[in-house]
C-alpha positions in Angstrom: 132.3 112.2 50.3 135.5 112.7 52.3 138.7 113.9 50.7 140.5 110.5 50.8 137.6 108.7 49.2 137.3 111.4 46.5 141.0 111.1 45.7 140.9 107.3 45.5 137.8 107.5 43.3 139.5 109.9 40.9 142.8 107.9 40.8 140.8 104.8 40.0 138.7 106.3 37.2 140.7 109.3 35.8 142.2 107.4 32.9 138.8 106.0 31.9 137.3 109.5 32.1 140.1 111.0 30.0 139.9 108.2 27.4 136.1 108.5 27.2 136.2 112.2 26.7 138.9 112.2 24.0 137.2 109.3 22.2 133.8 111.0 22.3 135.2 114.3 21.1 137.2 112.8 18.3 134.4 110.6 17.1 131.8 113.5 17.0 134.3 115.8 15.4 135.0 113.3 12.6 131.3 112.5 12.1 129.6 115.9 12.6 129.9 117.2 9.0 129.0 113.8 7.6 125.9 113.4 9.7 124.7 117.0 9.0 125.2 116.8 5.2 123.5 113.4 4.8 120.5 114.4 6.9 120.3 117.8 5.1 120.4 116.3 1.6 118.3 113.2 2.2 115.6 114.7 4.5 115.4 118.5 4.6 116.2 119.2 0.9 113.4 116.9 -0.4 110.3 118.1 -2.1 108.2 116.2 0.4 109.7 118.0 3.4 109.3 121.4 1.6 105.7 120.6 0.9 105.1 119.6 4.5 106.6 122.9 5.7 104.4 124.8 3.2 101.3 122.9 4.2 101.9 123.3 7.9 102.8 127.0 7.9 101.3 128.4 4.7 102.9 130.7 2.2 102.7 133.8 4.4 105.1 132.5 7.1 108.9 132.7 6.8 110.5 129.7 8.5 114.0 128.3 8.7 113.4 124.8 7.4 116.8 123.8 8.6 116.2 124.8 12.2 116.1 121.2 13.5 119.4 120.5 11.7 120.8 123.8 13.0 119.9 122.7 16.6 121.6 119.4 16.0 124.8 121.1 14.6 124.9 123.4 17.6 124.5 120.6 20.3 127.1 118.4 18.5 129.5 121.4 18.5 128.9 122.0 22.2 129.3 118.3 22.9 132.7 118.3 21.1 133.9 121.3 23.0 132.8 120.0 26.4 134.3 116.6 25.8 137.7 118.1 24.9 137.5 120.5 27.8 136.6 117.6 30.1 139.7 115.7 28.8 141.9 118.7 29.5 140.5 119.1 33.0 141.2 115.4 33.6 144.8 115.9 32.8 145.0 119.1 35.0 143.3 117.2 37.8 145.7 114.3 37.5 148.6 116.7 37.8 147.0 118.6 40.7 144.7 116.2 42.5 142.9 118.6 44.8 139.2 118.1 45.7 138.2 121.4 44.0 139.8 120.3 40.8 138.1 116.9 41.0 134.7 118.5 41.5 135.3 120.7 38.5 136.3 117.7 36.4 133.2 115.8 37.5 131.0 118.7 36.8 132.5 119.1 33.4 131.9 115.4 32.7 128.3 115.7 33.9 127.8 118.6 31.5 129.3 116.6 28.7 127.0 113.7 29.3 124.0 116.0 29.4 125.1 117.4 26.0 125.4 113.8 24.7 121.9 112.9 25.9 120.5 116.0 24.2 122.4 115.2 21.0 121.0 111.7 21.0 117.5 113.0 21.2 118.2 115.5 18.4 119.8 112.9 16.2 116.9 110.6 16.8 114.4 113.4 15.8 116.4 114.2 12.6 116.7 110.6 11.7 112.9 110.3 12.0 112.6 113.0 9.3 115.2 111.2 7.2 113.3 107.9 7.4 110.0 109.7 6.7 111.4 111.2 3.6 113.0 107.9 2.5 109.6 106.2 3.1 107.8 108.9 1.1 110.3 108.6 -1.7 109.8 104.9 -2.1 106.0 105.3 -2.0 106.1 107.9 -4.8 108.3 106.0 -7.1 
């Protein structure tokens, strides 16, 4: 891609990239604690989940039963950081629209979207545990 095309592309989409990055970061920041607490309480702190871990690993193994939740918390935190960094880079690139800055902004945005994709997978896996525990709860009532 030549320099003029790159600059035109960035001028056309920089506001959208900035808005998307800020919105994503703010949304995840506001929802992270809520998501983690709900899943922890309603899935990982249940008797059914504890029994499943005991049955799977036996009493002799030490395991962090919250590891899937910890992984989710970690990727959500990384996604929040990368989305805010991407937004800041969008502003810097708008002020100093050089090809090098544009490539860094686009790379940062790509990293953010990879983090979002991983977060979606981890949220889905954790929600499966939540739904399983809810399903078991209703069957044992």
